[in-house]
Backbone bond lengths (Angstrom), bond angles and torsions (degrees), N, CA, C in turn:
res aa  C-N    CA-C-N  psi(-1)  N-CA   C-N-CA  omega(-1)  CA-C   N-CA-C  phi
1 M - - - 1.448 - - 1.497 108.83 -
2 G 1.311 116.05 141.29 1.460 120.94 176.84 1.512 111.18 -65.50
3 Q 1.275 115.42 170.72 1.461 121.19 -178.25 1.527 112.65 -67.06
4 R 1.358 117.02 -32.52 1.455 119.63 -171.07 1.528 112.14 -143.38
5 I 1.343 115.19 145.59 1.454 122.30 169.91 1.520 105.19 -117.93
6 L 1.314 115.81 116.70 1.460 121.05 -172.67 1.518 112.19 -92.90
7 G 1.330 115.18 131.78 1.454 122.28 172.74 1.520 109.08 -119.42
8 E 1.316 116.34 -172.94 1.466 119.66 179.09 1.528 111.58 -71.51
9 R 1.345 115.64 -46.78 1.467 119.46 -175.89 1.516 114.15 -115.45
10 V 1.336 116.17 -13.73 1.465 119.64 179.17 1.518 110.49 -131.71
11 I 1.312 113.99 156.40 1.458 122.93 174.46 1.523 106.29 -124.84
12 L 1.321 116.48 131.13 1.458 120.60 171.58 1.515 106.59 -94.86
13 R 1.326 115.73 128.56 1.460 118.71 -177.44 1.516 110.36 -149.31
14 K 1.337 113.71 162.25 1.456 119.12 175.79 1.529 108.75 -60.15
15 L 1.305 114.40 146.46 1.461 119.60 177.98 1.521 110.32 -78.72
16 K 1.329 115.08 145.14 1.463 122.14 178.17 1.531 108.60 -119.20
17 K 1.317 115.93 158.77 1.467 120.09 177.64 1.523 111.28 -54.65
18 S 1.324 116.42 -35.48 1.470 120.50 -177.82 1.527 112.80 -69.92
19 D 1.351 119.00 -7.54 1.467 122.06 177.53 1.526 112.53 -84.73
20 A 1.318 117.54 -5.67 1.467 121.06 -172.64 1.530 112.33 -57.08
21 R 1.313 118.65 -44.48 1.476 120.31 -179.30 1.528 111.97 -65.90
22 D 1.328 116.79 -40.38 1.468 119.69 178.03 1.527 110.45 -62.99
23 I 1.320 116.75 -43.63 1.462 120.37 179.70 1.527 109.75 -64.14
24 R 1.314 116.72 -47.11 1.472 120.02 178.41 1.521 111.08 -58.04
25 D 1.330 117.13 -47.90 1.469 120.51 -176.72 1.524 111.77 -62.02
26 N 1.326 117.52 -37.61 1.459 120.58 -177.64 1.521 113.54 -84.42
27 A 1.332 117.59 -30.92 1.467 120.70 -178.81 1.522 112.60 -85.16
28 N 1.317 117.84 -17.65 1.459 121.37 -178.69 1.531 109.50 -80.94
29 D 1.323 114.87 68.36 1.455 123.27 -173.26 1.521 107.61 -140.34
30 I 1.311 116.37 116.57 1.463 120.19 -176.25 1.522 112.34 -61.49
31 V 1.329 117.91 -32.58 1.466 120.41 178.40 1.525 110.02 -66.30
32 L 1.326 117.32 -46.32 1.462 121.62 178.84 1.528 110.12 -59.94
33 T 1.323 117.27 -48.47 1.468 120.24 -176.01 1.522 112.37 -72.00
34 R 1.315 117.78 -16.71 1.464 121.16 175.49 1.530 110.24 -65.54
35 H 1.340 116.28 -29.01 1.459 121.00 -175.31 1.526 114.43 -106.04
36 I 1.323 117.14 -7.82 1.466 120.11 -178.56 1.533 108.33 -128.34
37 P 1.328 116.50 95.11 1.464 120.27 -175.63 1.530 115.12 -58.04
38 Q 1.336 117.65 -25.20 1.460 120.64 -177.77 1.532 112.44 -74.51
39 V 1.325 117.79 -13.94 1.470 121.42 -178.39 1.531 108.13 -101.95
40 P 1.337 117.85 115.94 1.468 120.62 -178.51 1.531 111.97 -74.03
41 Y 1.319 115.77 158.55 1.461 121.04 171.86 1.521 107.83 -132.85
42 P 1.301 119.23 132.48 1.458 126.13 -3.17 1.529 110.90 -69.66
43 Y 1.320 115.42 151.48 1.458 122.24 179.40 1.518 107.10 -97.29
44 R 1.328 115.75 115.47 1.465 121.47 -174.00 1.526 111.41 -99.99
45 L 1.316 115.05 168.15 1.458 121.21 178.18 1.523 110.62 -59.58
46 K 1.326 117.50 -38.40 1.471 120.31 179.11 1.532 111.16 -64.85
47 D 1.346 117.98 -31.66 1.467 120.92 176.02 1.524 110.21 -65.33
48 A 1.333 115.84 -43.17 1.467 120.50 179.81 1.525 110.50 -64.81
49 K 1.320 116.98 -43.73 1.474 120.16 179.80 1.521 111.03 -62.77
50 R 1.331 117.17 -40.81 1.471 121.14 178.96 1.531 109.83 -64.71
51 F 1.336 116.56 -42.93 1.458 120.19 179.38 1.527 111.11 -61.04
52 I 1.322 117.07 -45.58 1.470 121.14 179.92 1.531 110.39 -61.26
53 K 1.310 116.70 -41.78 1.473 120.59 179.40 1.529 110.45 -64.17
54 E 1.329 117.13 -45.40 1.468 120.66 179.07 1.523 111.03 -66.08
55 A 1.312 117.44 -38.07 1.473 121.39 179.48 1.520 110.29 -60.72
56 G 1.306 117.92 -41.22 1.455 121.46 177.99 1.505 112.48 -65.37
57 R 1.313 116.48 -39.42 1.464 121.44 -179.97 1.531 110.52 -69.22
58 D 1.343 117.25 -44.88 1.463 120.61 -178.96 1.520 111.58 -65.76
59 G 1.319 117.43 -37.71 1.459 121.07 178.85 1.516 112.09 -59.32
60 K 1.327 116.37 -34.17 1.463 120.42 178.77 1.521 111.34 -71.02
61 K 1.337 116.16 -32.16 1.464 120.61 -179.81 1.532 111.73 -83.14
62 K 1.321 116.84 -12.47 1.471 123.11 -177.88 1.528 111.92 64.64
63 E 1.349 116.94 24.47 1.463 120.78 177.52 1.528 110.99 -87.39
64 R 1.305 115.04 -21.89 1.460 121.11 175.35 1.518 108.03 -163.92
65 F 1.310 114.77 154.71 1.452 121.26 178.34 1.522 107.04 -123.90
66 D 1.320 116.80 115.79 1.465 122.10 177.87 1.517 108.65 -108.18
67 F 1.322 116.17 130.54 1.455 121.55 -179.31 1.513 110.43 -125.42
68 G 1.315 115.18 142.34 1.443 119.43 167.88 1.513 108.09 -77.45
69 I 1.328 115.84 141.41 1.460 120.92 173.43 1.524 105.66 -97.64
70 E 1.325 115.38 104.96 1.460 120.44 -179.03 1.526 109.11 -94.80
71 Y 1.317 116.10 125.93 1.460 122.05 177.94 1.523 107.38 -84.63
72 V 1.322 116.64 116.60 1.460 122.67 -173.63 1.534 111.33 -56.34
73 D 1.338 117.80 -39.17 1.467 121.31 -176.41 1.528 113.67 -60.38
74 I 1.331 116.42 -29.64 1.473 118.61 -177.43 1.525 113.27 -116.95
75 G 1.337 117.50 -14.44 1.460 120.44 178.15 1.518 114.13 71.68
76 H 1.339 117.28 22.84 1.467 121.64 179.29 1.520 110.10 -126.21
77 V 1.333 115.50 157.25 1.455 122.04 176.50 1.526 108.77 -75.47
78 I 1.339 115.65 128.12 1.470 121.28 -178.39 1.522 111.83 -112.91
79 G 1.335 116.76 -3.26 1.454 120.75 -178.99 1.510 110.22 -179.07
80 V 1.318 114.90 -173.65 1.464 121.93 -178.26 1.521 108.13 -137.54
81 I 1.324 115.83 143.51 1.468 121.49 173.76 1.524 106.91 -132.82
82 S 1.335 115.45 139.79 1.466 120.19 -173.87 1.514 111.52 -134.09
83 L 1.310 114.77 142.81 1.454 123.22 171.02 1.523 104.46 -109.60
84 I 1.318 116.90 116.55 1.456 121.85 -168.21 1.523 110.90 -111.52
85 G 1.327 114.70 129.42 1.457 122.09 173.72 1.510 115.54 61.19
86 P 1.317 118.98 46.40 1.470 116.25 175.46 1.523 109.94 -55.59
87 D 1.320 115.75 124.87 1.450 122.00 -179.30 1.525 107.77 -102.11
88 P 1.340 118.16 108.03 1.460 120.19 -175.85 1.530 113.34 -65.50
89 K 1.329 117.43 -27.91 1.466 120.30 -179.94 1.534 110.11 -75.79
90 E 1.314 117.04 -52.43 1.464 121.54 -178.76 1.526 112.21 -80.72
91 R 1.356 115.36 -19.52 1.473 122.89 -178.52 1.527 111.46 59.79
92 T 1.341 114.59 48.19 1.459 122.21 178.92 1.522 109.32 -130.12
93 A 1.324 115.78 163.27 1.467 121.90 174.47 1.521 108.49 -162.09
94 D 1.316 115.28 165.62 1.458 121.97 172.15 1.519 107.94 -104.97
95 I 1.312 115.18 156.81 1.462 120.37 178.68 1.522 108.18 -129.13
96 G 1.309 116.20 144.84 1.463 121.99 175.87 1.515 109.09 -146.10
97 Y 1.318 116.91 154.23 1.463 120.10 -176.86 1.524 110.38 -161.09
98 W 1.303 115.06 161.03 1.463 122.33 168.15 1.520 108.72 -153.58
99 V 1.327 114.83 152.61 1.466 122.30 178.65 1.524 106.94 -132.23
100 G 1.334 117.14 139.76 1.454 122.19 -179.99 1.522 112.92 -59.71
101 R 1.307 115.45 152.19 1.466 123.53 -174.54 1.532 113.35 -51.25
102 N 1.317 117.74 -43.17 1.474 120.69 -176.26 1.516 113.17 -70.94
103 Y 1.328 117.88 -7.22 1.466 121.25 -174.42 1.525 112.67 -119.73
104 R 1.323 116.40 6.73 1.464 120.56 179.05 1.528 110.18 -79.59
105 N 1.307 115.40 161.02 1.473 123.66 177.76 1.521 112.75 61.69
106 K 1.310 117.03 29.39 1.466 122.47 177.31 1.534 111.16 -121.48
107 G 1.336 116.85 2.46 1.456 120.90 -179.24 1.519 114.21 81.98
108 L 1.331 117.71 3.97 1.462 120.92 -177.33 1.532 111.76 -71.28
109 G 1.328 116.39 -39.98 1.464 120.15 177.16 1.521 111.33 -64.40
110 G 1.330 116.72 -41.11 1.462 121.09 177.78 1.520 112.14 -64.14
111 E 1.330 116.15 -39.44 1.466 119.41 177.67 1.526 110.39 -65.38
112 A 1.334 117.06 -43.17 1.468 120.58 177.91 1.526 110.56 -62.14
113 L 1.317 116.64 -41.81 1.464 121.02 178.74 1.525 110.76 -60.13
114 N 1.326 117.44 -46.37 1.466 120.41 179.48 1.516 112.36 -63.52
115 L 1.326 117.61 -37.91 1.465 120.35 178.04 1.530 110.97 -62.34
116 L 1.330 115.85 -43.90 1.466 118.98 -178.89 1.531 111.41 -71.62
117 L 1.333 117.64 -35.82 1.459 120.03 176.29 1.525 110.52 -62.45
118 D 1.317 116.23 -43.84 1.457 120.67 178.94 1.529 110.52 -58.93
119 Y 1.324 116.21 -45.08 1.463 121.14 177.72 1.543 110.93 -62.04
120 A 1.334 116.23 -45.02 1.461 120.92 -177.25 1.524 112.08 -63.14
121 F 1.328 116.33 -42.92 1.460 119.71 -177.59 1.525 112.34 -78.78
122 K 1.326 117.85 -40.18 1.470 119.99 -176.97 1.526 113.09 -82.38
123 E 1.315 116.96 -51.73 1.469 121.09 -172.94 1.529 112.90 -83.51
124 L 1.329 116.37 -44.55 1.462 119.57 -178.13 1.522 112.35 -87.78
125 K 1.332 116.44 -8.59 1.463 122.93 177.90 1.528 112.27 59.94
126 L 1.347 116.46 34.36 1.462 119.52 176.62 1.520 108.70 -74.85
127 R 1.342 115.31 159.08 1.459 119.87 -179.73 1.528 112.32 -115.41
128 R 1.345 116.60 -13.44 1.461 120.66 -176.96 1.519 109.84 -152.62
129 I 1.341 115.34 138.78 1.464 122.15 174.36 1.519 107.57 -124.80
130 S 1.321 116.29 134.14 1.463 122.47 177.31 1.519 109.45 -113.87
131 A 1.317 115.31 153.87 1.468 121.17 174.38 1.523 108.11 -141.06
132 W 1.319 115.60 134.28 1.458 122.03 177.95 1.528 108.26 -111.41
133 V 1.331 117.10 130.78 1.464 120.68 177.60 1.528 109.27 -134.87
134 L 1.318 115.58 148.56 1.467 119.10 174.25 1.519 108.47 -67.67
135 D 1.327 116.55 146.59 1.463 119.73 -178.23 1.527 112.24 -61.92
136 A 1.313 117.90 -22.64 1.472 121.28 178.99 1.527 112.15 -78.30
137 N 1.319 118.04 -10.24 1.466 122.08 -175.51 1.536 110.56 -96.53
138 E 1.321 115.05 67.77 1.467 121.33 -176.92 1.529 111.71 -63.87
139 A 1.328 117.91 -34.17 1.470 120.59 -179.18 1.526 110.70 -61.87
140 S 1.319 117.59 -44.39 1.458 120.87 179.97 1.524 110.47 -67.47
141 A 1.324 117.32 -40.78 1.466 120.57 177.68 1.528 110.22 -60.76
142 N 1.332 117.09 -38.40 1.470 120.50 177.97 1.526 111.77 -63.35
143 V 1.339 116.81 -42.18 1.469 120.28 178.03 1.527 109.59 -60.40
144 L 1.308 117.21 -43.05 1.463 120.66 179.52 1.526 110.94 -62.70
145 R 1.332 117.01 -48.54 1.469 120.18 -179.34 1.525 111.41 -62.11
146 K 1.320 117.29 -41.72 1.471 120.71 179.08 1.525 111.74 -62.40
147 N 1.321 116.22 -23.52 1.462 120.98 -178.66 1.525 112.65 -103.58
148 G 1.322 116.45 21.20 1.455 121.20 170.55 1.514 117.12 93.57
149 F 1.318 118.76 -3.79 1.464 120.64 178.98 1.524 109.71 -69.91
150 K 1.326 115.39 143.76 1.464 122.22 178.30 1.523 109.55 -108.61
151 F 1.331 115.48 139.89 1.462 121.23 174.73 1.518 108.30 -67.84
152 E 1.329 116.97 127.82 1.465 120.86 -176.30 1.517 114.05 -120.16
153 G 1.317 117.86 -12.99 1.455 116.84 179.12 1.512 113.90 167.20
154 R 1.322 113.70 171.04 1.463 122.14 -177.27 1.520 108.60 -134.28
155 Q 1.313 114.81 128.85 1.461 119.71 171.11 1.532 105.94 -101.35
156 R 1.314 114.96 110.65 1.459 119.81 -173.67 1.527 111.86 -71.88
157 K 1.327 114.25 131.22 1.472 123.03 175.69 1.532 111.62 44.78
158 S 1.326 116.23 50.12 1.462 121.05 -175.38 1.524 114.06 -98.28
159 V 1.343 118.03 -10.81 1.461 120.55 -177.15 1.526 109.39 -126.13
160 L 1.333 115.35 123.17 1.459 121.25 174.22 1.521 107.65 -93.26
161 H 1.319 116.12 119.23 1.465 121.17 -178.79 1.525 108.05 -143.01
162 R 1.320 115.56 121.32 1.465 122.33 -178.97 1.531 111.91 53.94
163 R 1.317 114.11 48.70 1.466 123.31 174.69 1.526 114.14 64.61
164 K 1.329 116.53 21.52 1.468 120.81 177.40 1.528 108.31 -136.40
165 Y 1.336 116.23 142.61 1.452 120.81 176.20 1.522 110.10 -90.67
166 Y 1.335 115.01 136.42 1.461 121.79 179.34 1.523 109.47 -120.78
167 D 1.321 114.47 150.44 1.462 119.53 168.80 1.526 107.13 -76.90
168 E 1.322 115.29 147.27 1.454 120.59 175.92 1.529 107.56 -113.54
169 L 1.325 115.61 129.95 1.457 121.62 -176.76 1.521 109.63 -102.44
170 L 1.329 115.84 136.23 1.457 121.57 178.96 1.520 109.16 -104.14
171 Y 1.336 114.95 128.29 1.459 122.31 173.36 1.524 107.19 -120.00
172 G 1.328 116.35 146.02 1.456 120.02 179.91 1.518 111.75 -137.34
173 L 1.319 114.99 152.45 1.459 121.76 177.09 1.525 108.42 -137.80
174 L 1.329 115.21 125.56 1.461 121.13 176.29 1.519 109.40 -93.27
175 K 1.324 114.92 150.48 1.464 121.38 -179.14 1.530 111.02 -55.15
176 E 1.329 117.11 -46.01 1.466 118.91 -177.28 1.530 112.38 -65.02
177 D 1.334 117.26 -34.30 1.470 120.11 177.36 1.525 110.98 -69.60
178 Y 1.317 115.85 -37.29 1.467 120.52 177.69 1.527 110.24 -60.92
179 Y 1.344 116.37 -46.54 1.462 119.62 -178.24 1.525 112.48 -70.20
180 K 1.327 118.24 -37.14 1.473 120.67 175.99 1.524 110.13 -60.96
181 R 1.306 116.00 -46.19 1.466 121.18 -178.70 1.527 111.19 -63.36
182 N 1.313 117.12 -43.29 1.460 120.17 -178.07 1.523 112.45 -72.40
183 R 1.332 118.16 -30.94 1.475 120.15 175.24 1.517 109.65 -65.74
184 R 1.333 118.13 -42.34 1.462 121.92 178.80 1.523 109.92 -62.68
185 K 1.327 116.07 -41.72 1.465 120.43 179.86 1.526 111.18 -63.76
186 C 1.321 115.75 -41.43 1.477 120.45 -179.67 1.525 110.96 -69.18
187 A 1.335 117.08 -34.34 1.470 120.16 -177.86 1.527 111.84 -75.52
188 A 1.324 116.70 -24.61 1.482 120.20 -176.78 1.509 112.35 -72.77
């Protein structure tokens, strides 16, 4: 994968050691960590440094691709988006993302999602992308639906997070649905 995927307002790029403070500042948010069990709270600088180190290692193995979401207006990383477990045989992968509190509800997460979907379908030749979200994370589910993902199922009380069980919702997007949706958008 190239160093950067360019969008209008965001750039997806490999994470650098110098991004650790930006990641820490944006991920250290109790609301964000309430909906993403993989992100600890409080989120410390050492957590960000460990994540960046692991992201570099995983990218080399092609088991997952983690990108910083850089907001062009400020030149800093405001979140992370990941393509997890691309399966070359089945041509599938999972996607996950988060955006810092000050940058939500501006369409930046949706733009980052579309950039990574385009890369996944065109460059990696995947045919399906899945996303799992906790049922309490309505904002993330909305971003997925707005970007063409379809609700496919619910695993009841499948995730223990902060001493409470949550349902996990599965959303999926097929390559052909992505292209149909984007052709309609371009024609409008």
